[in-house]
PDB file of N, CA, C and O in Angstrom:
ATOM      1  N   UNK A   1       0.832  -1.183   0.000  1.00  0.00           N
ATOM      2  CA  UNK A   1       0.000   0.000   0.000  1.00  0.00           C
ATOM      3  C   UNK A   1       0.873   1.242   0.000  1.00  0.00           C
ATOM      4  O   UNK A   1       1.944   1.278   0.605  1.00  0.00           O
ATOM      5  N   UNK A   2       0.391   2.242  -0.686  1.00  0.00           N
ATOM      6  CA  UNK A   2       1.141   3.491  -0.801  1.00  0.00           C
ATOM      7  C   UNK A   2       1.115   4.251   0.520  1.00  0.00           C
ATOM      8  O   UNK A   2       0.342   3.898   1.411  1.00  0.00           O
ATOM      9  N   UNK A   3       1.940   5.285   0.670  1.00  0.00           N
ATOM     10  CA  UNK A   3       1.959   6.060   1.910  1.00  0.00           C
ATOM     11  C   UNK A   3       0.581   6.633   2.242  1.00  0.00           C
ATOM     12  O   UNK A   3      -0.201   6.979   1.357  1.00  0.00           O
ATOM     13  N   UNK A   4       0.313   6.720   3.541  1.00  0.00           N
ATOM     14  CA  UNK A   4      -0.949   7.275   4.019  1.00  0.00           C
ATOM     15  C   UNK A   4      -0.695   7.975   5.349  1.00  0.00           C
ATOM     16  O   UNK A   4       0.439   8.023   5.824  1.00  0.00           O
ATOM     17  N   UNK A   5      -1.746   8.513   5.943  1.00  0.00           N
ATOM     18  CA  UNK A   5      -1.598   9.172   7.244  1.00  0.00           C
ATOM     19  C   UNK A   5      -1.143   8.190   8.316  1.00  0.00           C
ATOM     20  O   UNK A   5      -0.340   8.544   9.180  1.00  0.00           O
ATOM     21  N   UNK A   6      -1.646   6.964   8.269  1.00  0.00           N
ATOM     22  CA  UNK A   6      -1.286   5.973   9.276  1.00  0.00           C
ATOM     23  C   UNK A   6       0.037   5.282   8.975  1.00  0.00           C
ATOM     24  O   UNK A   6       0.667   4.749   9.888  1.00  0.00           O
ATOM     25  N   UNK A   7       0.473   5.278   7.728  1.00  0.00           N
ATOM     26  CA  UNK A   7       1.727   4.649   7.327  1.00  0.00           C
ATOM     27  C   UNK A   7       2.442   5.593   6.352  1.00  0.00           C
ATOM     28  O   UNK A   7       2.351   5.403   5.140  1.00  0.00           O
ATOM     29  N   UNK A   8       3.153   6.607   6.867  1.00  0.00           N
ATOM     30  CA  UNK A   8       3.700   7.659   6.009  1.00  0.00           C
ATOM     31  C   UNK A   8       4.744   7.199   4.988  1.00  0.00           C
ATOM     32  O   UNK A   8       5.012   7.919   4.027  1.00  0.00           O
ATOM     33  N   UNK A   9       5.331   6.035   5.171  1.00  0.00           N
ATOM     34  CA  UNK A   9       6.340   5.545   4.224  1.00  0.00           C
ATOM     35  C   UNK A   9       5.819   4.424   3.337  1.00  0.00           C
ATOM     36  O   UNK A   9       6.548   3.947   2.467  1.00  0.00           O
ATOM     37  N   UNK A  10       4.596   3.999   3.531  1.00  0.00           N
ATOM     38  CA  UNK A  10       4.058   2.872   2.767  1.00  0.00           C
ATOM     39  C   UNK A  10       4.557   1.560   3.327  1.00  0.00           C
ATOM     40  O   UNK A  10       5.407   1.538   4.217  1.00  0.00           O
ATOM     41  N   UNK A  11       4.026   0.463   2.803  1.00  0.00           N
ATOM     42  CA  UNK A  11       4.440  -0.854   3.285  1.00  0.00           C
ATOM     43  C   UNK A  11       5.820  -1.208   2.751  1.00  0.00           C
ATOM     44  O   UNK A  11       6.327  -0.568   1.830  1.00  0.00           O
ATOM     45  N   UNK A  12       6.416  -2.232   3.338  1.00  0.00           N
ATOM     46  CA  UNK A  12       7.720  -2.705   2.864  1.00  0.00           C
ATOM     47  C   UNK A  12       7.633  -3.117   1.397  1.00  0.00           C
ATOM     48  O   UNK A  12       8.541  -2.843   0.612  1.00  0.00           O
ATOM     49  N   UNK A  13       6.530  -3.778   1.034  1.00  0.00           N
ATOM     50  CA  UNK A  13       6.356  -4.214  -0.351  1.00  0.00           C
ATOM     51  C   UNK A  13       6.274  -3.015  -1.295  1.00  0.00           C
ATOM     52  O   UNK A  13       6.832  -3.054  -2.392  1.00  0.00           O
ATOM     53  N   UNK A  14       5.590  -1.961  -0.882  1.00  0.00           N
ATOM     54  CA  UNK A  14       5.472  -0.762  -1.713  1.00  0.00           C
ATOM     55  C   UNK A  14       6.846  -0.121  -1.900  1.00  0.00           C
ATOM     56  O   UNK A  14       7.201   0.278  -3.009  1.00  0.00           O
ATOM     57  N   UNK A  15       7.605  -0.025  -0.836  1.00  0.00           N
ATOM     58  CA  UNK A  15       8.948   0.566  -0.954  1.00  0.00           C
ATOM     59  C   UNK A  15       9.837  -0.291  -1.846  1.00  0.00           C
ATOM     60  O   UNK A  15      10.644   0.237  -2.611  1.00  0.00           O
ATOM     61  N   UNK A  16       9.693  -1.617  -1.752  1.00  0.00           N
ATOM     62  CA  UNK A  16      10.471  -2.519  -2.608  1.00  0.00           C
ATOM     63  C   UNK A  16      10.078  -2.306  -4.081  1.00  0.00           C
ATOM     64  O   UNK A  16      10.942  -2.246  -4.955  1.00  0.00           O
ATOM     65  N   UNK A  17       8.780  -2.194  -4.343  1.00  0.00           N
ATOM     66  CA  UNK A  17       8.314  -1.944  -5.707  1.00  0.00           C
ATOM     67  C   UNK A  17       8.817  -0.593  -6.208  1.00  0.00           C
ATOM     68  O   UNK A  17       9.171  -0.468  -7.380  1.00  0.00           O
ATOM     69  N   UNK A  18       8.856   0.415  -5.344  1.00  0.00           N
ATOM     70  CA  UNK A  18       9.386   1.728  -5.726  1.00  0.00           C
ATOM     71  C   UNK A  18      10.867   1.605  -6.096  1.00  0.00           C
ATOM     72  O   UNK A  18      11.328   2.233  -7.049  1.00  0.00           O
ATOM     73  N   UNK A  19      11.599   0.800  -5.344  1.00  0.00           N
ATOM     74  CA  UNK A  19      13.006   0.583  -5.634  1.00  0.00           C
ATOM     75  C   UNK A  19      13.191  -0.069  -7.010  1.00  0.00           C
ATOM     76  O   UNK A  19      14.059   0.340  -7.781  1.00  0.00           O
ATOM     77  N   UNK A  20      12.373  -1.080  -7.313  1.00  0.00           N
ATOM     78  CA  UNK A  20      12.446  -1.737  -8.622  1.00  0.00           C
ATOM     79  C   UNK A  20      12.051  -0.769  -9.738  1.00  0.00           C
ATOM     80  O   UNK A  20      12.651  -0.779 -10.812  1.00  0.00           O
ATOM     81  N   UNK A  21      11.051   0.059  -9.484  1.00  0.00           N
ATOM     82  CA  UNK A  21      10.618   1.055 -10.471  1.00  0.00           C
ATOM     83  C   UNK A  21      11.788   1.958 -10.840  1.00  0.00           C
ATOM     84  O   UNK A  21      12.038   2.223 -12.016  1.00  0.00           O
ATOM     85  N   UNK A  22      12.499   2.425  -9.823  1.00  0.00           N
ATOM     86  CA  UNK A  22      13.643   3.304 -10.062  1.00  0.00           C
ATOM     87  C   UNK A  22      14.769   2.556 -10.782  1.00  0.00           C
ATOM     88  O   UNK A  22      15.394   3.090 -11.698  1.00  0.00           O
ATOM     89  N   UNK A  23      15.019   1.310 -10.354  1.00  0.00           N
ATOM     90  CA  UNK A  23      16.087   0.505 -10.957  1.00  0.00           C
ATOM     91  C   UNK A  23      15.858   0.297 -12.452  1.00  0.00           C
ATOM     92  O   UNK A  23      16.800   0.376 -13.240  1.00  0.00           O
ATOM     93  N   UNK A  24      14.613   0.031 -12.845  1.00  0.00           N
ATOM     94  CA  UNK A  24      14.305  -0.229 -14.240  1.00  0.00           C
ATOM     95  C   UNK A  24      13.937   1.021 -15.024  1.00  0.00           C
ATOM     96  O   UNK A  24      13.727   0.946 -16.235  1.00  0.00           O
ATOM     97  N   UNK A  25      13.855   2.164 -14.363  1.00  0.00           N
ATOM     98  CA  UNK A  25      13.516   3.402 -15.059  1.00  0.00           C
ATOM     99  C   UNK A  25      12.079   3.423 -15.549  1.00  0.00           C
ATOM    100  O   UNK A  25      11.786   3.984 -16.604  1.00  0.00           O
ATOM    101  N   UNK A  26      11.176   2.808 -14.777  1.00  0.00           N
ATOM    102  CA  UNK A  26       9.766   2.765 -15.158  1.00  0.00           C
ATOM    103  C   UNK A  26       9.060   4.027 -14.684  1.00  0.00           C
ATOM    104  O   UNK A  26       9.558   4.735 -13.808  1.00  0.00           O
ATOM    105  N   UNK A  27       7.905   4.303 -15.263  1.00  0.00           N
ATOM    106  CA  UNK A  27       7.210   5.536 -14.927  1.00  0.00           C
ATOM    107  C   UNK A  27       6.267   5.399 -13.735  1.00  0.00           C
ATOM    108  O   UNK A  27       5.918   6.406 -13.119  1.00  0.00           O
ATOM    109  N   UNK A  28       5.846   4.177 -13.393  1.00  0.00           N
ATOM    110  CA  UNK A  28       4.979   4.020 -12.228  1.00  0.00           C
ATOM    111  C   UNK A  28       5.066   2.610 -11.651  1.00  0.00           C
ATOM    112  O   UNK A  28       5.528   1.679 -12.310  1.00  0.00           O
ATOM    113  N   UNK A  29       4.615   2.476 -10.417  1.00  0.00           N
ATOM    114  CA  UNK A  29       4.690   1.202  -9.697  1.00  0.00           C
ATOM    115  C   UNK A  29       3.786   0.159 -10.339  1.00  0.00           C
ATOM    116  O   UNK A  29       4.064  -1.036 -10.246  1.00  0.00           O
ATOM    117  N   UNK A  30       2.726   0.583 -10.978  1.00  0.00           N
ATOM    118  CA  UNK A  30       1.795  -0.362 -11.611  1.00  0.00           C
ATOM    119  C   UNK A  30       2.522  -1.220 -12.651  1.00  0.00           C
ATOM    120  O   UNK A  30       2.176  -2.386 -12.844  1.00  0.00           O
ATOM    121  N   UNK A  31       3.526  -0.649 -13.320  1.00  0.00           N
ATOM    122  CA  UNK A  31       4.302  -1.420 -14.286  1.00  0.00           C
ATOM    123  C   UNK A  31       5.093  -2.521 -13.583  1.00  0.00           C
ATOM    124  O   UNK A  31       5.214  -3.626 -14.112  1.00  0.00           O
ATOM    125  N   UNK A  32       5.630  -2.233 -12.401  1.00  0.00           N
ATOM    126  CA  UNK A  32       6.363  -3.242 -11.634  1.00  0.00           C
ATOM    127  C   UNK A  32       5.414  -4.365 -11.234  1.00  0.00           C
ATOM    128  O   UNK A  32       5.741  -5.544 -11.372  1.00  0.00           O
ATOM    129  N   UNK A  33       4.233  -3.990 -10.737  1.00  0.00           N
ATOM    130  CA  UNK A  33       3.254  -4.985 -10.327  1.00  0.00           C
ATOM    131  C   UNK A  33       2.885  -5.878 -11.513  1.00  0.00           C
ATOM    132  O   UNK A  33       2.795  -7.097 -11.368  1.00  0.00           O
ATOM    133  N   UNK A  34       2.675  -5.278 -12.679  1.00  0.00           N
ATOM    134  CA  UNK A  34       2.315  -6.044 -13.875  1.00  0.00           C
ATOM    135  C   UNK A  34       3.421  -7.015 -14.281  1.00  0.00           C
ATOM    136  O   UNK A  34       3.139  -8.119 -14.747  1.00  0.00           O
ATOM    137  N   UNK A  35       4.681  -6.607 -14.106  1.00  0.00           N
ATOM    138  CA  UNK A  35       5.808  -7.462 -14.482  1.00  0.00           C
ATOM    139  C   UNK A  35       5.852  -8.739 -13.665  1.00  0.00           C
ATOM    140  O   UNK A  35       6.217  -9.796 -14.181  1.00  0.00           O
ATOM    141  N   UNK A  36       5.484  -8.651 -12.396  1.00  0.00           N
ATOM    142  CA  UNK A  36       5.652  -9.775 -11.479  1.00  0.00           C
ATOM    143  C   UNK A  36       4.336 -10.439 -11.086  1.00  0.00           C
ATOM    144  O   UNK A  36       4.300 -11.200 -10.118  1.00  0.00           O
ATOM    145  N   UNK A  37       3.260 -10.169 -11.812  1.00  0.00           N
ATOM    146  CA  UNK A  37       1.969 -10.783 -11.506  1.00  0.00           C
ATOM    147  C   UNK A  37       1.814 -12.064 -12.315  1.00  0.00           C
ATOM    148  O   UNK A  37       2.078 -12.090 -13.517  1.00  0.00           O
ATOM    149  N   UNK A  38       1.381 -13.132 -11.635  1.00  0.00           N
ATOM    150  CA  UNK A  38       1.148 -14.393 -12.337  1.00  0.00           C
ATOM    151  C   UNK A  38      -0.283 -14.441 -12.874  1.00  0.00           C
ATOM    152  O   UNK A  38      -1.038 -13.480 -12.733  1.00  0.00           O
ATOM    153  N   UNK A  39      -0.649 -15.567 -13.490  1.00  0.00           N
ATOM    154  CA  UNK A  39      -1.963 -15.717 -14.111  1.00  0.00           C
ATOM    155  C   UNK A  39      -3.098 -15.606 -13.099  1.00  0.00           C
ATOM    156  O   UNK A  39      -4.211 -15.217 -13.452  1.00  0.00           O
ATOM    157  N   UNK A  40      -2.818 -15.947 -11.843  1.00  0.00           N
ATOM    158  CA  UNK A  40      -3.837 -15.916 -10.798  1.00  0.00           C
ATOM    159  C   UNK A  40      -3.944 -14.551 -10.114  1.00  0.00           C
ATOM    160  O   UNK A  40      -4.768 -14.373  -9.217  1.00  0.00           O
ATOM    161  N   UNK A  41      -3.120 -13.593 -10.528  1.00  0.00           N
ATOM    162  CA  UNK A  41      -3.162 -12.260  -9.939  1.00  0.00           C
ATOM    163  C   UNK A  41      -2.274 -12.087  -8.728  1.00  0.00           C
ATOM    164  O   UNK A  41      -2.322 -11.042  -8.079  1.00  0.00           O
ATOM    165  N   UNK A  42      -1.456 -13.091  -8.401  1.00  0.00           N
ATOM    166  CA  UNK A  42      -0.550 -12.998  -7.257  1.00  0.00           C
ATOM    167  C   UNK A  42       0.744 -12.318  -7.694  1.00  0.00           C
ATOM    168  O   UNK A  42       1.322 -12.670  -8.722  1.00  0.00           O
ATOM    169  N   UNK A  43       1.191 -11.347  -6.910  1.00  0.00           N
ATOM    170  CA  UNK A  43       2.418 -10.623  -7.210  1.00  0.00           C
ATOM    171  C   UNK A  43       3.515 -11.113  -6.286  1.00  0.00           C
ATOM    172  O   UNK A  43       3.355 -11.102  -5.066  1.00  0.00           O
ATOM    173  N   UNK A  44       4.634 -11.546  -6.862  1.00  0.00           N
ATOM    174  CA  UNK A  44       5.794 -11.974  -6.099  1.00  0.00           C
ATOM    175  C   UNK A  44       6.991 -11.171  -6.591  1.00  0.00           C
ATOM    176  O   UNK A  44       7.508 -11.408  -7.682  1.00  0.00           O
ATOM    177  N   UNK A  45       7.424 -10.213  -5.766  1.00  0.00           N
ATOM    178  CA  UNK A  45       8.547  -9.363  -6.148  1.00  0.00           C
ATOM    179  C   UNK A  45       9.855 -10.121  -5.986  1.00  0.00           C
ATOM    180  O   UNK A  45       9.937 -11.023  -5.152  1.00  0.00           O
ATOM    181  N   UNK A  46      10.879  -9.782  -6.759  1.00  0.00           N
ATOM    182  CA  UNK A  46      12.176 -10.438  -6.613  1.00  0.00           C
ATOM    183  C   UNK A  46      12.687 -10.274  -5.186  1.00  0.00           C
ATOM    184  O   UNK A  46      12.513  -9.225  -4.567  1.00  0.00           O
ATOM    185  N   UNK A  47      13.315 -11.318  -4.677  1.00  0.00           N
ATOM    186  CA  UNK A  47      13.824 -11.286  -3.326  1.00  0.00           C
ATOM    187  C   UNK A  47      12.849 -11.872  -2.327  1.00  0.00           C
ATOM    188  O   UNK A  47      13.238 -12.160  -1.195  1.00  0.00           O
ATOM    189  N   UNK A  48      11.580 -12.059  -2.709  1.00  0.00           N
ATOM    190  CA  UNK A  48      10.631 -12.756  -1.848  1.00  0.00           C
ATOM    191  C   UNK A  48      10.877 -14.243  -2.000  1.00  0.00           C
ATOM    192  O   UNK A  48      11.596 -14.664  -2.907  1.00  0.00           O
ATOM    193  N   UNK A  49      10.299 -15.033  -1.137  1.00  0.00           N
ATOM    194  CA  UNK A  49      10.580 -16.473  -1.061  1.00  0.00           C
ATOM    195  C   UNK A  49      10.573 -17.173  -2.407  1.00  0.00           C
ATOM    196  O   UNK A  49      11.530 -17.881  -2.720  1.00  0.00           O
ATOM    197  N   UNK A  50       9.537 -17.009  -3.216  1.00  0.00           N
ATOM    198  CA  UNK A  50       9.468 -17.761  -4.462  1.00  0.00           C
ATOM    199  C   UNK A  50       9.768 -16.904  -5.680  1.00  0.00           C
ATOM    200  O   UNK A  50       9.657 -17.388  -6.807  1.00  0.00           O
ATOM    201  N   UNK A  51      10.140 -15.659  -5.490  1.00  0.00           N
ATOM    202  CA  UNK A  51      10.371 -14.789  -6.641  1.00  0.00           C
ATOM    203  C   UNK A  51      11.785 -14.270  -6.691  1.00  0.00           C
ATOM    204  O   UNK A  51      12.029 -13.095  -6.417  1.00  0.00           O
ATOM    205  N   UNK A  52      12.724 -15.135  -7.040  1.00  0.00           N
ATOM    206  CA  UNK A  52      14.119 -14.722  -7.029  1.00  0.00           C
ATOM    207  C   UNK A  52      14.652 -14.357  -8.405  1.00  0.00           C
ATOM    208  O   UNK A  52      15.771 -13.856  -8.511  1.00  0.00           O
ATOM    209  N   UNK A  53      13.891 -14.592  -9.451  1.00  0.00           N
ATOM    210  CA  UNK A  53      14.360 -14.265 -10.796  1.00  0.00           C
ATOM    211  C   UNK A  53      14.059 -12.815 -11.130  1.00  0.00           C
ATOM    212  O   UNK A  53      12.906 -12.386 -11.103  1.00  0.00           O
ATOM    213  N   UNK A  54      15.090 -12.078 -11.440  1.00  0.00           N
ATOM    214  CA  UNK A  54      14.925 -10.674 -11.807  1.00  0.00           C
ATOM    215  C   UNK A  54      15.201 -10.550 -13.298  1.00  0.00           C
ATOM    216  O   UNK A  54      16.291 -10.901 -13.748  1.00  0.00           O
ATOM    217  N   UNK A  55      14.245 -10.061 -14.072  1.00  0.00           N
ATOM    218  CA  UNK A  55      14.508  -9.909 -15.499  1.00  0.00           C
ATOM    219  C   UNK A  55      15.569  -8.854 -15.737  1.00  0.00           C
ATOM    220  O   UNK A  55      15.638  -7.859 -15.015  1.00  0.00           O
ATOM    221  N   UNK A  56      16.404  -9.073 -16.759  1.00  0.00           N
ATOM    222  CA  UNK A  56      17.438  -8.092 -17.051  1.00  0.00           C
ATOM    223  C   UNK A  56      16.863  -6.889 -17.778  1.00  0.00           C
ATOM    224  O   UNK A  56      17.329  -5.765 -17.593  1.00  0.00           O
ATOM    225  N   UNK A  57      15.864  -7.120 -18.594  1.00  0.00           N
ATOM    226  CA  UNK A  57      15.193  -6.020 -19.278  1.00  0.00           C
ATOM    227  C   UNK A  57      13.694  -6.278 -19.189  1.00  0.00           C
ATOM    228  O   UNK A  57      13.177  -7.169 -19.863  1.00  0.00           O
ATOM    229  N   UNK A  58      12.994  -5.508 -18.366  1.00  0.00           N
ATOM    230  CA  UNK A  58      11.571  -5.795 -18.165  1.00  0.00           C
ATOM    231  C   UNK A  58      10.746  -5.536 -19.410  1.00  0.00           C
ATOM    232  O   UNK A  58      11.010  -4.606 -20.172  1.00  0.00           O
ATOM    233  N   UNK A  59       9.739  -6.382 -19.600  1.00  0.00           N
ATOM    234  CA  UNK A  59       8.763  -6.179 -20.654  1.00  0.00           C
ATOM    235  C   UNK A  59       7.669  -5.325 -20.024  1.00  0.00           C
ATOM    236  O   UNK A  59       6.808  -5.847 -19.315  1.00  0.00           O
ATOM    237  N   UNK A  60       7.693  -4.037 -20.270  1.00  0.00           N
ATOM    238  CA  UNK A  60       6.789  -3.126 -19.576  1.00  0.00           C
ATOM    239  C   UNK A  60       5.470  -3.003 -20.324  1.00  0.00           C
ATOM    240  O   UNK A  60       5.417  -2.442 -21.419  1.00  0.00           O
ATOM    241  N   UNK A  61       4.398  -3.537 -19.722  1.00  0.00           N
ATOM    242  CA  UNK A  61       3.089  -3.427 -20.349  1.00  0.00           C
ATOM    243  C   UNK A  61       2.545  -2.011 -20.225  1.00  0.00           C
ATOM    244  O   UNK A  61       3.001  -1.228 -19.392  1.00  0.00           O
ATOM    245  N   UNK A  62       1.585  -1.698 -21.047  1.00  0.00           N
ATOM    246  CA  UNK A  62       0.922  -0.407 -20.954  1.00  0.00           C
ATOM    247  C   UNK A  62      -0.001  -0.456 -19.752  1.00  0.00           C
ATOM    248  O   UNK A  62      -0.932  -1.262 -19.737  1.00  0.00           O
ATOM    249  N   UNK A  63       0.226   0.391 -18.724  1.00  0.00           N
ATOM    250  CA  UNK A  63      -0.576   0.303 -17.511  1.00  0.00           C
ATOM    251  C   UNK A  63      -2.041   0.647 -17.725  1.00  0.00           C
ATOM    252  O   UNK A  63      -2.855   0.404 -16.833  1.00  0.00           O
ATOM    253  N   UNK A  64      -2.398   1.190 -18.849  1.00  0.00           N
ATOM    254  CA  UNK A  64      -3.783   1.534 -19.110  1.00  0.00           C
ATOM    255  C   UNK A  64      -4.576   0.423 -19.761  1.00  0.00           C
ATOM    256  O   UNK A  64      -5.750   0.609 -20.079  1.00  0.00           O
ATOM    257  N   UNK A  65      -3.958  -0.732 -19.968  1.00  0.00           N
ATOM    258  CA  UNK A  65      -4.649  -1.825 -20.653  1.00  0.00           C
ATOM    259  C   UNK A  65      -4.975  -2.964 -19.710  1.00  0.00           C
ATOM    260  O   UNK A  65      -4.174  -3.885 -19.542  1.00  0.00           O
ATOM    261  N   UNK A  66      -6.152  -2.908 -19.091  1.00  0.00           N
ATOM    262  CA  UNK A  66      -6.650  -4.027 -18.320  1.00  0.00           C
ATOM    263  C   UNK A  66      -6.125  -4.169 -16.911  1.00  0.00           C
ATOM    264  O   UNK A  66      -6.420  -5.177 -16.268  1.00  0.00           O
ATOM    265  N   UNK A  67      -5.366  -3.226 -16.393  1.00  0.00           N
ATOM    266  CA  UNK A  67      -4.822  -3.340 -15.059  1.00  0.00           C
ATOM    267  C   UNK A  67      -5.361  -2.279 -14.108  1.00  0.00           C
ATOM    268  O   UNK A  67      -4.664  -1.870 -13.179  1.00  0.00           O
ATOM    269  N   UNK A  68      -6.585  -1.834 -14.327  1.00  0.00           N
ATOM    270  CA  UNK A  68      -7.128  -0.740 -13.538  1.00  0.00           C
ATOM    271  C   UNK A  68      -7.312  -1.104 -12.069  1.00  0.00           C
ATOM    272  O   UNK A  68      -7.271  -0.222 -11.211  1.00  0.00           O
ATOM    273  N   UNK A  69      -7.516  -2.385 -11.762  1.00  0.00           N
ATOM    274  CA  UNK A  69      -7.788  -2.784 -10.378  1.00  0.00           C
ATOM    275  C   UNK A  69      -6.536  -3.148  -9.609  1.00  0.00           C
ATOM    276  O   UNK A  69      -6.648  -3.610  -8.473  1.00  0.00           O
ATOM    277  N   UNK A  70      -5.357  -2.966 -10.163  1.00  0.00           N
ATOM    278  CA  UNK A  70      -4.114  -3.359  -9.512  1.00  0.00           C
ATOM    279  C   UNK A  70      -3.773  -2.365  -8.435  1.00  0.00           C
ATOM    280  O   UNK A  70      -2.755  -2.512  -7.759  1.00  0.00           O
TER     281      UNK A  70
END
């Protein structure tokens, strides 16, 4: 979750996604989420238990195509 009044820095997962966004030069976190989402809608960021593969060049989907609920 993004920063809020109760959590001014956001969750650990959000900060990790922000770090990946910066690393890959992406324009928003939604692109990071789309990169690591499986067919069932589960997101596993690199460095988490089952998500250790980091793509060298991300295939960045258009965040406006079908990912409005992410």
